[in-house]
C-alpha positions as CSV (number, residue, x, y, z in Angstrom):
1,M,112.4,63.2,28.3
2,L,110.9,62.7,24.9
3,Q,107.5,64.5,24.4
4,S,105.1,63.1,22.0
5,T,101.5,63.1,20.8
6,P,99.3,61.4,23.4
7,I,97.4,58.1,22.7
8,R,93.7,59.4,23.1
9,V,91.0,57.5,24.6
10,H,87.2,58.3,24.8
11,A,84.0,56.4,25.6
12,Q,81.8,55.0,22.9
13,P,78.7,56.9,22.4
14,G,75.9,55.5,24.8
15,Q,78.5,52.9,26.3
16,P,80.4,54.6,29.1
17,S,82.5,51.6,29.9
18,R,83.6,50.9,26.3
19,G,86.2,52.9,24.8
20,I,87.9,53.9,21.6
21,L,91.6,54.4,21.5
22,N,93.1,56.6,18.8
23,Y,96.7,57.3,17.7
24,N,98.2,58.6,14.5
25,G,95.3,57.1,12.2
26,M,95.0,53.9,14.2
27,T,91.8,53.2,16.0
28,F,91.3,50.4,18.5
29,S,88.3,49.2,21.0
30,C,89.1,49.2,24.6
31,A,87.4,48.6,27.8
32,L,87.1,51.4,30.5
33,G,86.1,51.4,34.2
34,R,82.5,50.0,35.1
35,G,81.9,53.7,36.4
36,G,82.7,55.2,33.1
37,I,85.1,58.2,32.7
38,S,85.2,60.7,35.8
39,A,86.9,64.0,36.5
40,F,86.5,63.2,40.2
41,K,88.2,59.8,40.5
42,R,88.0,58.1,43.9
43,E,89.1,54.7,45.3
44,G,86.7,52.0,44.5
45,D,84.4,54.1,42.1
46,G,85.3,51.8,39.1
47,A,85.9,54.9,36.9
48,T,88.6,55.7,34.5
49,P,90.2,59.1,35.3
50,L,89.7,61.9,33.0
51,A,93.1,62.9,32.7
52,R,96.5,62.9,30.7
53,M,98.6,60.0,32.1
54,K,102.1,59.2,31.4
55,V,103.5,55.9,30.8
56,V,105.7,54.9,33.7
57,E,106.9,51.3,33.4
58,I,105.9,47.9,32.0
59,F,105.4,44.6,33.9
60,W,104.9,41.3,32.2
61,R,104.3,37.7,32.7
62,G,107.4,36.0,31.2
63,D,105.7,32.6,31.5
64,K,102.6,33.8,29.6
65,T,103.8,36.4,27.0
66,T,106.9,37.7,25.2
67,L,107.4,41.3,24.6
68,P,107.8,42.2,20.8
69,V,110.5,44.8,21.1
70,A,112.6,46.4,23.9
71,R,111.6,49.9,24.9
72,A,114.6,52.0,25.3
73,G,114.6,54.1,28.5
74,L,111.2,52.7,29.9
75,P,111.7,50.5,33.0
76,M,110.4,46.9,32.6
77,Q,109.9,44.2,35.2
78,R,108.9,40.6,34.9
79,I,106.1,39.9,37.3
80,R,106.9,37.6,40.3
81,S,104.5,35.7,42.5
82,D,105.6,38.0,45.5
83,M,104.4,41.2,43.7
84,G,101.2,43.2,44.6
85,W,99.9,46.6,44.3
86,C,98.6,48.4,47.5
87,D,95.0,49.8,47.1
88,A,94.4,50.6,50.7
89,P,94.1,54.4,51.2
90,G,95.2,54.3,54.7
91,D,98.4,52.4,54.2
92,A,101.8,54.2,53.8
93,N,102.3,52.0,50.6
94,Y,99.1,53.3,49.0
95,N,99.3,53.1,45.2
96,R,102.7,51.4,45.1
97,L,104.2,48.2,44.2
98,V,104.6,46.0,47.4
99,R,106.1,42.7,48.3
100,L,103.6,39.7,49.1
101,P,102.5,38.7,51.5
102,F,101.1,42.1,52.4
103,K,98.7,42.9,55.4
104,A,96.7,45.7,53.8
105,S,94.4,45.6,50.8
106,H,96.2,44.9,47.6
107,E,95.9,43.5,44.0
108,T,98.2,40.5,43.1
109,M,100.1,41.3,40.0
110,K,100.6,37.5,39.2
111,R,97.0,36.7,38.5
112,D,95.3,33.5,37.2
113,D,93.5,35.3,34.4
114,R,95.1,37.0,31.5
115,L,94.6,40.6,32.5
116,Y,98.0,41.3,33.9
117,N,100.0,39.4,31.4
118,V,101.2,42.8,30.3
119,V,100.7,45.9,32.5
120,V,101.7,49.4,31.6
121,V,101.6,51.5,34.8
122,L,100.2,55.0,34.2
123,D,101.3,57.9,36.4
124,W,97.6,58.4,38.0
125,N,98.0,59.6,41.6
126,L,101.7,58.5,41.9
127,R,103.3,61.8,42.6
128,P,102.1,63.4,44.7
129,R,99.8,60.6,46.1
130,T,96.6,61.7,47.5
131,R,94.9,59.0,49.7
132,G,91.6,57.7,48.3
133,R,92.1,59.5,44.9
134,G,92.5,56.1,43.0
135,S,95.2,53.4,42.6
136,A,96.5,50.9,40.1
137,I,95.5,52.7,37.2
138,F,97.0,50.6,34.2
139,L,96.8,49.8,30.6
140,H,96.3,46.1,30.7
141,I,94.8,43.1,28.8
142,A,91.1,43.2,28.5
143,R,88.6,40.5,29.9
144,E,86.9,38.3,27.2
145,G,84.1,40.3,25.7
146,M,85.7,43.5,26.5
147,K,84.0,43.6,29.9
148,P,84.5,46.8,32.1
149,T,87.6,47.3,34.1
150,E,87.9,48.7,37.9
151,G,89.1,52.0,36.3
152,C,91.9,50.9,34.0
153,I,92.1,51.0,30.1
154,A,92.2,47.5,28.7
155,V,92.9,46.2,25.2
156,E,92.9,42.8,23.4
157,P,96.4,41.1,23.5
158,L,97.1,41.9,19.7
159,V,96.3,45.6,20.3
160,M,98.7,45.6,23.2
161,R,101.3,44.2,20.7
162,R,100.6,47.1,18.5
163,L,100.9,49.6,21.3
164,L,104.0,48.6,23.1
165,P,106.4,49.8,20.3
166,L,104.8,53.3,20.6
167,L,105.5,53.4,24.4
168,H,108.4,55.4,25.8
169,P,109.3,57.9,28.5
170,G,107.0,61.0,27.7
171,R,104.4,59.0,25.9
172,S,100.9,59.5,27.6
173,F,97.4,58.4,27.4
174,E,94.8,61.2,27.4
175,V,91.3,60.1,28.5
176,V,88.8,62.6,27.3
177,R,85.1,62.9,27.0
């Protein structure tokens, strides 16, 4: 697996839910969790984990966007209407992709808004999984006005297009204070 310099993320001074993303001389604005950055991430706290998280795979809406380049070696899936992500700590599928309809609490991957037009799954709490430690920590498209996320890192669509060619197995995002 290729090891590389992480893409660093930190909060803007005085704005805990607004971030700055830095990599190799490039600087971009990003949205962070409404709970700011936390070293003690818990399900539902709205915080972005203080952690180094590897890129795992990419999901995208083929009906809403095209990806600029292929990412060799990085799994990619086109989002379908039957895809969800379990966020119920008591369920055996916690913090996993699930098929809809699904009885336990979950996020729908094929959303009506633009947030999940491109989703980069980060390895927060995937292996090993700890129930209640947080789920669905992604890099995704930001809300209009760069409004806070539920704990993810979010960027404008043009920034996502700039970042996608940098993503490969071994690439990580390092959230720092």
